[in-house]
Backbone as a printed PyTorch tensor [residue, N CA C, xyz], in Angstrom:
tensor([[[  0.8220,  -1.1960,   0.0000],
         [  0.0000,   0.0000,   0.0000],
         [  0.8670,   1.2610,   0.0000]],

        [[  1.8930,   1.2830,   0.8530],
         [  2.7730,   2.4380,   0.9370],
         [  3.4850,   2.6770,  -0.3880]],

        [[  3.9090,   1.6180,  -1.0340],
         [  4.5920,   1.7470,  -2.3270],
         [  3.6700,   2.3850,  -3.3640]],

        [[  2.4120,   2.0350,  -3.3500],
         [  1.4410,   2.6060,  -4.2900],
         [  1.2600,   4.0960,  -4.0340]],

        [[  1.2080,   4.4970,  -2.7780],
         [  1.0740,   5.9140,  -2.4450],
         [  2.2940,   6.7040,  -2.9010]],

        [[  3.4650,   6.1630,  -2.6740],
         [  4.6960,   6.8320,  -3.0860],
         [  4.7520,   6.9410,  -4.6090]],

        [[  4.3940,   5.8800,  -5.3250],
         [  4.3870,   5.8890,  -6.7840],
         [  3.3930,   6.9400,  -7.2990]],

        [[  2.2060,   6.9880,  -6.7090],
         [  1.2020,   7.9580,  -7.1230],
         [  1.6550,   9.3890,  -6.8240]],

        [[  2.3160,   9.6000,  -5.7090],
         [  2.7840,  10.9330,  -5.3340],
         [  3.8160,  11.4590,  -6.3250]],

        [[  4.6130,  10.5690,  -6.8740],
         [  5.6410,  10.9810,  -7.8260],
         [  5.0440,  11.3870,  -9.1680]],

        [[  3.9100,  10.8320,  -9.5250],
         [  3.3140,  11.1260, -10.8230],
         [  2.1690,  12.1320, -10.7420]],

        [[  1.7090,  12.4670,  -9.5400],
         [  0.6010,  13.4160,  -9.3860],
         [  1.0580,  14.8150,  -9.7960]],

        [[  0.1600,  15.6040, -10.4070],
         [  0.5190,  16.9760, -10.7620],
         [  0.7970,  17.8030,  -9.5030]],

        [[  1.7720,  18.6520,  -9.5790],
         [  2.1740,  19.4550,  -8.4330],
         [  1.5700,  20.8610,  -8.5470]],

        [[  1.1610,  21.4150,  -7.4120],
         [  0.6030,  22.7610,  -7.4020],
         [  1.7240,  23.7910,  -7.5530]],

        [[  1.3350,  25.0090,  -7.8750],
         [  2.3060,  26.0870,  -8.0060],
         [  3.0520,  26.2900,  -6.6890]],

        [[  2.2950,  26.2900,  -5.6000],
         [  2.9080,  26.4700,  -4.2850],
         [  3.9230,  25.3830,  -3.9640]],

        [[  3.5920,  24.1510,  -4.2990],
         [  4.5070,  23.0330,  -4.0700],
         [  5.7800,  23.2170,  -4.8940]],

        [[  5.6010,  23.5790,  -6.1560],
         [  6.7580,  23.7710,  -7.0280],
         [  7.6340,  24.9230,  -6.5350]],

        [[  6.9980,  25.9960,  -6.0730],
         [  7.7490,  27.1450,  -5.5650],
         [  8.5550,  26.7460,  -4.3400]],

        [[  7.9160,  26.0840,  -3.4120],
         [  8.5660,  25.6820,  -2.1690],
         [  9.7270,  24.7180,  -2.4110]],

        [[  9.5990,  23.8800,  -3.4160],
         [ 10.6100,  22.8600,  -3.6820],
         [ 11.5240,  23.2040,  -4.8570]],

        [[ 11.4990,  24.4800,  -5.2700],
         [ 12.3740,  24.9670,  -6.3280],
         [ 12.2230,  24.1630,  -7.6250]],

        [[ 10.9800,  23.9040,  -8.0070],
         [ 10.6980,  23.1170,  -9.2040],
         [ 10.0300,  23.9200, -10.3190]],

        [[  9.9060,  25.2230, -10.1350],
         [  9.2410,  26.0460, -11.1440],
         [ 10.0720,  26.1310, -12.4220]],

        [[  9.3780,  26.1470, -13.5570],
         [ 10.0170,  26.3210, -14.8590],
         [  9.2720,  27.4210, -15.5980]],

        [[  9.7890,  27.8100, -16.7360],
         [  9.1390,  28.8540, -17.5240],
         [  7.7160,  28.4680, -17.9320]],

        [[  7.4520,  27.1890, -18.0140],
         [  6.1070,  26.7280, -18.3780],
         [  5.0770,  27.0710, -17.2970]],

        [[  5.5200,  27.3870, -16.1090],
         [  4.6150,  27.7060, -15.0030],
         [  4.2420,  29.1880, -14.9510]],

        [[  4.7590,  29.9830, -15.8600],
         [  4.5100,  31.4270, -15.7950],
         [  3.0300,  31.7670, -15.9190]],

        [[  2.3050,  31.0880, -16.7560],
         [  0.8800,  31.3940, -16.9240],
         [  0.1370,  31.2610, -15.5930]],

        [[  0.4460,  30.2170, -14.8390],
         [ -0.1870,  30.0380, -13.5370],
         [  0.2780,  31.1070, -12.5510]],

        [[  1.5260,  31.5230, -12.6660],
         [  2.0590,  32.5570, -11.7810],
         [  1.3120,  33.8690, -11.9470]],

        [[  0.7990,  34.1010, -13.1250],
         [  0.1340,  35.3680, -13.4150],
         [ -1.2940,  35.4340, -12.8840]],

        [[ -1.6860,  34.4680, -12.0790],
         [ -3.0220,  34.4770, -11.4930],
         [ -3.0460,  35.1510, -10.1260]],

        [[ -1.8840,  35.5530,  -9.6250],
         [ -1.7970,  36.1400,  -8.2840],
         [ -0.6290,  37.1150,  -8.2130]],

        [[ -0.8270,  38.2970,  -7.5970],
         [  0.2920,  39.2260,  -7.4460],
         [  1.4820,  38.6050,  -6.7000]],

        [[  1.2090,  37.8420,  -5.6600],
         [  2.2840,  37.1910,  -4.8920],
         [  3.0500,  36.2100,  -5.7640]],

        [[  2.3170,  35.3780,  -6.4820],
         [  2.9810,  34.3760,  -7.3210],
         [  3.7540,  35.0290,  -8.4660]],

        [[  3.2170,  36.0960,  -9.0270],
         [  3.9230,  36.7980, -10.1090],
         [  5.2580,  37.3340,  -9.5870]],

        [[  5.2230,  37.9000,  -8.3780],
         [  6.4570,  38.3850,  -7.7580],
         [  7.4400,  37.2400,  -7.5310]],

        [[  6.9580,  36.1630,  -6.9110],
         [  7.8170,  35.0170,  -6.6050],
         [  8.4190,  34.4330,  -7.8840]],

        [[  7.6080,  34.3270,  -8.9060],
         [  8.0710,  33.7660, -10.1770],
         [  9.1750,  34.6390, -10.7670]],

        [[  8.9470,  35.9530, -10.8130],
         [  9.9450,  36.8690, -11.3730],
         [ 11.2390,  36.8410, -10.5610]],

        [[ 11.1070,  36.6880,  -9.2660],
         [ 12.2840,  36.7000,  -8.3970],
         [ 13.1060,  35.4240,  -8.5150]],

        [[ 12.4550,  34.2790,  -8.6300],
         [ 13.1640,  33.0110,  -8.5200],
         [ 13.3720,  32.2230,  -9.8110]],

        [[ 12.6740,  32.5730, -10.8840],
         [ 12.7990,  31.7800, -12.1100],
         [ 13.5850,  32.5650, -13.1580]],

        [[ 14.7240,  32.0080, -13.5240],
         [ 15.5520,  32.6340, -14.5660],
         [ 14.7880,  32.6180, -15.8820]],

        [[ 14.8060,  33.7500, -16.5710],
         [ 14.1480,  33.8460, -17.8620],
         [ 12.6940,  34.2660, -17.7770]],

        [[ 12.2070,  34.5410, -16.5770],
         [ 10.8180,  34.9870, -16.4150],
         [ 10.6310,  36.3170, -17.1380]],

        [[  9.4570,  36.5280, -17.6770],
         [  9.1360,  37.7940, -18.3380],
         [  8.8270,  38.8120, -17.2420]],

        [[  9.8090,  39.6180, -16.9180],
         [  9.7050,  40.5600, -15.8050],
         [  8.5620,  41.5450, -16.0100]],

        [[  8.4120,  42.0690, -17.2010],
         [  7.3730,  43.0650, -17.4570],
         [  5.9760,  42.4990, -17.2430]],

        [[  5.7410,  41.3040, -17.7330],
         [  4.4280,  40.6790, -17.5870],
         [  4.1600,  40.3600, -16.1230]],

        [[  5.1490,  39.8240, -15.4400],
         [  4.9910,  39.5160, -14.0140],
         [  4.7390,  40.7870, -13.2110]],

        [[  5.4250,  41.8570, -13.5740],
         [  5.2610,  43.1190, -12.8560],
         [  3.8430,  43.6550, -13.0150]],

        [[  3.2640,  43.5350, -14.2070],
         [  1.8950,  44.0090, -14.4320],
         [  0.9230,  43.3860, -13.4480]],

        [[  1.1330,  42.1350, -13.1240],
         [  0.2610,  41.4400, -12.1790],
         [  0.6330,  41.7900, -10.7470]],

        [[  1.9100,  41.8220, -10.4420],
         [  2.3700,  42.0800,  -9.0720],
         [  1.9330,  43.4490,  -8.5740]],

        [[  1.9130,  44.4380,  -9.4360],
         [  1.5900,  45.8000,  -8.9790],
         [  0.0930,  46.0080,  -8.7500]],

        [[ -0.6790,  44.9790,  -8.8810],
         [ -2.1030,  45.0940,  -8.5420],
         [ -2.3090,  45.1450,  -7.0300]],

        [[ -1.2680,  44.8530,  -6.2710],
         [ -1.3140,  44.8810,  -4.8030],
         [ -0.1140,  45.6950,  -4.3110]],

        [[ -0.3430,  46.7200,  -3.4670],
         [  0.7610,  47.5740,  -3.0100],
         [  1.9240,  46.8200,  -2.3650]],

        [[  1.6260,  45.8070,  -1.5880],
         [  2.6940,  45.0390,  -0.9310],
         [  3.6090,  44.3850,  -1.9500]],

        [[  3.0260,  43.7380,  -2.9350],
         [  3.8380,  43.0220,  -3.9120],
         [  4.5010,  43.9800,  -4.8900]],

        [[  3.9130,  45.1660,  -5.0780],
         [  4.5650,  46.1970,  -5.8900],
         [  5.8550,  46.6390,  -5.2100]],

        [[  5.7690,  46.8600,  -3.8980],
         [  6.9590,  47.2360,  -3.1250],
         [  8.0210,  46.1430,  -3.2050]],

        [[  7.6180,  44.9180,  -2.9270],
         [  8.5780,  43.8110,  -2.9350],
         [  9.1790,  43.6280,  -4.3260]],

        [[  8.3760,  43.7890,  -5.3620],
         [  8.8730,  43.6470,  -6.7250],
         [  9.9750,  44.6710,  -6.9840]],

        [[  9.7130,  45.9200,  -6.6300],
         [ 10.7120,  46.9710,  -6.8390],
         [ 11.9740,  46.7130,  -6.0320]],

        [[ 11.7960,  46.2220,  -4.8320],
         [ 12.9450,  46.0290,  -3.9500],
         [ 13.7970,  44.8190,  -4.3180]],

        [[ 13.1720,  43.7250,  -4.7310],
         [ 13.9110,  42.4760,  -4.8620],
         [ 14.0440,  41.9010,  -6.2710]],

        [[ 13.3320,  42.4450,  -7.2430],
         [ 13.4070,  41.8780,  -8.5920],
         [ 14.2650,  42.7750,  -9.4810]],

        [[ 15.3310,  42.1890,  -9.9720],
         [ 16.2410,  42.9260, -10.8520],
         [ 15.5090,  43.2210, -12.1710]],

        [[ 15.5670,  44.4690, -12.5930],
         [ 14.9250,  44.8650, -13.8390],
         [ 13.5220,  45.4120, -13.6590]],

        [[ 13.1030,  45.5870, -12.4140],
         [ 11.7620,  46.1190, -12.1470],
         [ 11.6780,  47.5780, -12.5650]],

        [[ 10.5100,  47.9890, -13.0060],
         [ 10.2490,  49.3830, -13.3330],
         [  9.8750,  50.0700, -12.0160]],

        [[ 10.7960,  50.8040, -11.4520],
         [ 10.6290,  51.4150, -10.1350],
         [  9.4430,  52.3780, -10.1200]],

        [[  9.2930,  53.1700, -11.1630],
         [  8.2050,  54.1560, -11.1960],
         [  6.8360,  53.4900, -11.1750]],

        [[  6.6580,  52.4360, -11.9560],
         [  5.3680,  51.7380, -11.9850],
         [  5.0890,  51.0700, -10.6430]],

        [[  6.1040,  50.4860, -10.0640],
         [  5.9410,  49.8420,  -8.7540],
         [  5.6080,  50.8800,  -7.6880]],

        [[  6.2850,  52.0130,  -7.7460],
         [  6.0440,  53.0680,  -6.7670],
         [  4.6170,  53.5840,  -6.8690]],

        [[  4.1430,  53.7960,  -8.0710],
         [  2.7770,  54.2820,  -8.2810],
         [  1.7550,  53.3600,  -7.6080]],

        [[  2.0090,  52.0700,  -7.6640],
         [  1.0990,  51.0990,  -7.0380],
         [  1.3090,  51.0370,  -5.5290]],

        [[  2.5530,  51.0710,  -5.0850],
         [  2.8580,  50.9220,  -3.6600],
         [  2.3450,  52.0850,  -2.8270]],

        [[  2.3570,  53.2920,  -3.3700],
         [  1.9650,  54.4630,  -2.5720],
         [  0.4630,  54.5490,  -2.3380]],

        [[ -0.2850,  53.6250,  -2.8750],
         [ -1.7260,  53.5940,  -2.6040],
         [ -2.0000,  53.1610,  -1.1640]],

        [[ -1.0110,  52.5700,  -0.5280],
         [ -1.1070,  52.1600,   0.8790],
         [ -0.0560,  52.9520,   1.6620]],

        [[ -0.4520,  53.6640,   2.7140],
         [  0.5040,  54.5020,   3.4510],
         [  1.7280,  53.7500,   3.9790]],

        [[  1.5260,  52.5500,   4.4950],
         [  2.6520,  51.7850,   5.0310],
         [  3.6430,  51.3970,   3.9560]],

        [[  3.1410,  50.9390,   2.8320],
         [  4.0440,  50.5290,   1.7560],
         [  4.7000,  51.7390,   1.1060]],

        [[  4.0240,  52.8950,   1.1450],
         [  4.6440,  54.1270,   0.6440],
         [  5.8720,  54.4660,   1.4980]],

        [[  5.7140,  54.3250,   2.8020],
         [  6.8270,  54.5840,   3.7190],
         [  7.9680,  53.6010,   3.4710]],

        [[  7.6660,  52.3090,   3.4340],
         [  8.7170,  51.3120,   3.2220],
         [  9.3810,  51.4910,   1.8540]],

        [[  8.6020,  51.9030,   0.8810],
         [  9.1480,  52.0910,  -0.4700],
         [ 10.2530,  53.1450,  -0.4440]],

        [[  9.9610,  54.2950,   0.1220],
         [ 10.9570,  55.3630,   0.1280],
         [ 12.1550,  55.0010,   0.9950]],

        [[ 11.9360,  54.2230,   2.0380],
         [ 13.0370,  53.8210,   2.9140],
         [ 13.9530,  52.7760,   2.2890]],

        [[ 13.3970,  51.8940,   1.4680],
         [ 14.1560,  50.7170,   1.0490],
         [ 14.3970,  50.5510,  -0.4460]],

        [[ 13.7810,  51.3620,  -1.2720],
         [ 13.9410,  51.1890,  -2.7120],
         [ 14.7720,  52.3410,  -3.2670]],

        [[ 15.8910,  51.9750,  -3.8260],
         [ 16.7830,  52.9670,  -4.4230],
         [ 16.0800,  53.6150,  -5.6210]],

        [[ 16.1010,  54.9320,  -5.6780],
         [ 15.4910,  55.6580,  -6.7760],
         [ 14.0460,  56.0530,  -6.5170]],

        [[ 13.5640,  55.8380,  -5.2920],
         [ 12.1870,  56.2060,  -4.9570],
         [ 12.0410,  57.7280,  -4.9600]],

        [[ 10.8690,  58.1930,  -5.3280],
         [ 10.5620,  59.6140,  -5.3510],
         [  9.9790,  59.9850,  -3.9820]],

        [[ 10.7040,  60.8080,  -3.2380],
         [ 10.3000,  61.1590,  -1.8750],
         [  8.9420,  61.8530,  -1.8470]],

        [[  8.7230,  62.7900,  -2.7390],
         [  7.4710,  63.5420,  -2.7290],
         [  6.2680,  62.6360,  -2.9860]],

        [[  6.4030,  61.7420,  -3.9530],
         [  5.2980,  60.8360,  -4.2680],
         [  5.0140,  59.9000,  -3.0980]],

        [[  6.0570,  59.3660,  -2.4990],
         [  5.8770,  58.4580,  -1.3570],
         [  5.3000,  59.1980,  -0.1590]],

        [[  5.7290,  60.4220,   0.0280],
         [  5.1990,  61.2300,   1.1300],
         [  3.6950,  61.4400,   0.9450]],

        [[  3.2830,  61.7120,  -0.2820],
         [  1.8610,  61.8940,  -0.5710],
         [  1.0420,  60.6670,  -0.1930]],

        [[  1.6250,  59.4770,  -0.3580],
         [  0.9350,  58.2510,   0.0290],
         [  0.9810,  58.0180,   1.5210]],

        [[  2.0990,  58.3170,   2.1450],
         [  2.2870,  58.0340,   3.5650],
         [  1.4630,  58.9510,   4.4680]],

        [[  1.2400,  60.1870,   4.0660],
         [  0.5440,  61.1310,   4.9480],
         [ -0.9570,  60.8610,   5.0590]],

        [[ -1.4520,  59.8680,   4.3580],
         [ -2.8770,  59.5180,   4.4600],
         [ -3.2020,  58.8600,   5.7900]],

        [[ -2.1650,  58.4570,   6.5210],
         [ -2.3500,  57.8170,   7.8200],
         [ -1.3880,  58.4850,   8.8020]],

        [[ -1.8910,  58.9780,   9.9470],
         [ -1.0230,  59.6900,  10.8920],
         [  0.1910,  58.8930,  11.3730]],

        [[  0.0070,  57.6060,  11.5860],
         [  1.1240,  56.7700,  12.0450],
         [  2.2600,  56.7810,  11.0320]],

        [[  1.9280,  56.5380,   9.7710],
         [  2.9630,  56.4870,   8.7340],
         [  3.5050,  57.8670,   8.4200]],

        [[  2.6670,  58.8990,   8.5400],
         [  3.1340,  60.2710,   8.3310],
         [  4.1910,  60.6240,   9.3700]],

        [[  3.9460,  60.2050,  10.5950],
         [  4.9020,  60.4740,  11.6780],
         [  6.2200,  59.7270,  11.4390]],

        [[  6.1250,  58.4740,  11.0620],
         [  7.3370,  57.7100,  10.7510],
         [  8.0860,  58.3520,   9.5930]],

        [[  7.3420,  58.7930,   8.6080],
         [  7.9470,  59.4430,   7.4530],
         [  8.7240,  60.6790,   7.9110]],

        [[  8.0940,  61.5060,   8.7320],
         [  8.7370,  62.7310,   9.2100],
         [  9.9940,  62.4310,  10.0220]],

        [[  9.9400,  61.3860,  10.8270],
         [ 11.0750,  61.0520,  11.7020],
         [ 12.2460,  60.4160,  10.9690]],

        [[ 11.9520,  59.5310,  10.0290],
         [ 13.0070,  58.6600,   9.5080],
         [ 13.3930,  58.8640,   8.0400]],

        [[ 12.6740,  59.7050,   7.3300],
         [ 13.0100,  59.9020,   5.9200],
         [ 13.7190,  61.2540,   5.7590]],

        [[ 14.9640,  61.1700,   5.3550],
         [ 15.7570,  62.3690,   5.1220],
         [ 15.1620,  63.1190,   3.9300]],

        [[ 14.8680,  64.4010,   4.1210],
         [ 14.3020,  65.2110,   3.0520],
         [ 12.7920,  65.2630,   3.0920]],

        [[ 12.1940,  64.6860,   4.1230],
         [ 10.7350,  64.7170,   4.2470],
         [ 10.2540,  66.1270,   4.5260]],

        [[  9.0820,  66.4330,   4.0240],
         [  8.4840,  67.7520,   4.1940],
         [  7.2260,  67.6150,   5.0560]],

        [[  7.3360,  66.8490,   6.1280],
         [  6.2020,  66.5800,   7.0140],
         [  6.6900,  66.8290,   8.4390]],

        [[  5.8140,  67.3380,   9.2510],
         [  6.1490,  67.5650,  10.6580],
         [  5.2790,  66.6380,  11.4930]],

        [[  5.8980,  66.0060,  12.4630],
         [  5.1730,  65.0780,  13.3200],
         [  4.9670,  65.6850,  14.6940]]])
């Protein structure tokens, strides 16, 4: 019985998450990666030859993954990622703090929508035009 389970496990189709966790993703998995901002980011980051532009289009649908894409994916369009990330005050703050080439004014405009992030922006971002 155990041998049958092991044999079946080896031939069963693997999910995207399983392939990602076990470093089994290939370029053929890109279509599935484009179904989620997180997966698009992960695919672009870890799979050589991934279409960065296409993955970025999906990743920037969520401010968190837009930030991560700009920060960790080589070849990311920083301006497009920033435009998406600043829709959330927290990610606007992290973007300006951690992404080289970030536009301070644009990130500040996103961060000041929430007093907590506006205060952090004023305290920790050199060149900020906000008072806390």
